C-alpha positions in Angstrom: 0.1 0.0 0.1 1.3 3.3 -0.8 1.8 6.3 1.6 -1.0 8.5 -0.1 -3.5 5.4 0.1 -2.6 4.7 3.9 -3.3 8.5 4.6 -6.5 8.5 2.4 -7.6 5.5 4.5 -6.7 6.6 7.9 -8.7 10.1 7.0 -11.7 8.1 6.0 -11.9 6.1 9.0 -11.7 9.0 11.3 -14.9 10.6 12.6 -15.3 14.3 13.4 -15.1 14.5 17.1 -18.1 15.8 18.9 -19.4 16.1 22.6 -21.9 13.6 23.7 -25.6 15.0 23.8 -27.5 14.5 27.3 -29.4 11.5 26.1 -25.8 9.6 25.2 -24.6 10.7 28.4 -27.7 9.3 30.0 -27.4 6.0 28.2 -23.9 5.5 29.2 -24.6 6.3 32.8 -27.6 4.2 32.9 -25.6 1.2 31.5 -23.0 1.6 34.1 -25.7 1.9 37.0 -26.9 -1.5 35.8 -23.5 -3.0 36.0 -23.1 -3.4 32.2 -19.4 -3.8 31.1 -18.0 -0.6 29.5 -17.0 -2.4 26.4 -20.6 -3.7 25.8 -21.9 -0.2 26.5 -19.4 1.1 23.8 -20.7 -1.7 21.3 -24.2 -1.1 21.9 -24.0 2.7 21.7 -21.4 3.1 19.0 -19.6 5.4 21.5 -15.5 4.9 21.6 -14.6 2.8 24.8 -12.4 5.6 26.0 -15.3 8.1 26.0 -17.4 5.8 27.8 -14.8 5.1 30.2 -14.4 8.9 30.7 -18.0 9.5 30.9 -18.5 6.9 33.9 -15.3 8.1 35.6 -16.7 11.7 35.5 -20.1 10.4 36.9 -18.6 8.4 39.5 -16.4 11.5 40.6 -18.6 14.6 40.2 -22.2 12.9 40.4 -22.7 13.9 36.9 -21.5 12.6 33.6 -21.9 16.1 31.8 -18.7 17.8 30.8 -18.4 21.5 31.5 -18.9 23.6 28.5 -16.0 25.3 26.9 -15.5 28.9 27.0 -15.2 30.4 23.6 -12.8 29.4 20.8 -9.1 28.3 21.7 -6.5 30.7 20.9 -4.4 30.3 17.8 -1.3 31.2 19.3 0.6 28.5 21.2 3.6 29.4 23.5 6.0 29.0 20.6 4.1 31.5 18.5 4.0 33.9 21.4 7.9 33.6 21.8 8.3 34.2 18.1 6.1 37.5 18.4 8.1 38.5 21.6 11.5 37.8 20.0 10.5 39.8 17.0 9.1 42.8 19.1 12.6 42.7 20.8 14.4 42.8 17.4 12.1 45.2 15.8 10.9 47.6 18.6 9.4 50.0 16.1 7.3 47.6 14.2 3.9 48.5 13.5 1.1 46.0 14.2 0.5 45.4 10.5 4.2 44.4 10.1 3.7 42.1 13.2 0.6 40.6 11.9 2.4 39.6 8.6 5.3 38.3 10.6 3.0 36.1 12.3 1.1 34.9 9.3 4.2 33.6 7.9 5.5 32.3 11.3 2.9 30.1 12.2 1.2 29.5 8.6 -2.4 30.4 9.6 -4.4 33.6 8.5 -4.1 35.9 11.5 -6.1 39.1 12.2 -4.4 42.0 13.7 -6.7 42.0 16.8 -5.4 38.4 17.4 -1.8 39.7 17.4 -2.8 42.7 19.7 -4.3 40.4 22.1 -1.3 38.1 22.1 0.8 41.3 22.8 -0.9 42.0 25.7 -0.9 38.4 27.0 2.9 38.4 26.7 3.2 41.6 28.8 4.6 44.1 26.1 3.2 47.1 24.3 3.3 48.5 20.7 5.5 51.9 20.7 
């Protein structure tokens, strides 16, 4: 099998991740309450065994299988990207926001808005001159 075929097969087998609905959580917890093995719950519901395990574990610890809702979108810059930004600002202290935005677009390879760069500058404790 060629590398391209392996990659295509792997992509086809991956499902998009999603949070369980309240109903699905209820099925998992209900099965656990009745002593059904986690592997059987997984097979019958079509939910991955690791997700079933995590849901039951959360239910045992917190009394609820429901996950806490996430707060907003994840920030696009990781620590490495923030270090790049900080180093660029030290190298070029007179850089304008537009210049730094263009630098970060090249650096991380994603579309980045000036506002995202501005927030990252605030988070790393620096200011534009």
